[in-house]
N, C-alpha and C positions, 0 to 999 in steps of 0.2 A: 796768494788768499787763504788764510788761516782755515784748517779744517781739523776736525774731532773725529775720532774712533769711539764709538761706543759698541762695546761688546757687552750682550745680555747674555747670563747662564741661566737656563732654569735648572733646578736643582733641589734635592730634600738632604744634600748634603754641602752645604752653605759653607760649613766651618773649613772642609777641606780648600775649598776654592780660594776661600779668604785668606787662608794659610798661605797658597802658594801664590797669590797677586800681591799680598804685602809684601812676602821675601821679594819677589821681582823688581815691585815699585821700589825699594829700600836699596835693593842692590844694583840696579839697572838705572834707575831713573835719578833717585835722591843723592847718591853718591857720586855720580859722575853722570850730568845730564848729557843725552846724545844731542849732537848737534840740530837744531831747530825745535826742541822741544821746549811747550810752554808750561804745563803743567798736569796733574793725573790725581782720579778719584777713585776711591772704593766704596760701592754701598749695596749693605745688604738689606734685603728687602724679604722678610721671613714671613709677611701676609700675603706675599705674591710669589715666592718659592723662586726669587730671583736672586741673583748678585751682578752688580752694575759695572763694569772696569771701564772709564772714560778718560782719554788722555785727548789732549789738545797739541797740535803744530803749526809753525811759521807756514808751512807751506803744505802738498800735497807730497812733494819729492823727500821731505825730512819724515814724513809718516812713512812713505814705500820703504826708506832703507831700513827703520825699524822694523818694521812688519815681515822684513826678509832676512831678518838675523836670527841666528841660531838659538839665543837666549831666549827671544820671543816666542819663536815658534814651539821651543820647548815648555814652558811656561803655559802657552795653551794648551799645550797635549797632556800636559798634568793634570789642567784645569776639566778639560773634556773627558777625562778617564771618570771624575765624579759628577760630571753634567748630564742632565736627562736631554738637555737641548742647549743649541747656542744660536745666536743673533749676532752679526756683525752689520753695522750701520756707520757709513761714513758720510758728514755731512759738512757744509761749510761754516763757517763760524763768523765771519767776517762781515 
């Protein structure tokens, strides 16, 4: 069953987080999509003080394989430096 991971960063430094997420998306998802990857979006919501990174996957195994990768963890660690908070939500989309 297809799943999505939605990560919401609460931040006053959205530009730093947007830069990290755009670079990660281009480098890891757009150039050489991992197995089971369906798509990703990055949204800045300045009125709410949030940045939302959403990725969609063919199944839970494909998502978990990527979540456990060093590049994904490093990207989130860099985003966390500039975030005041973070909420990860996994949901079924199929």
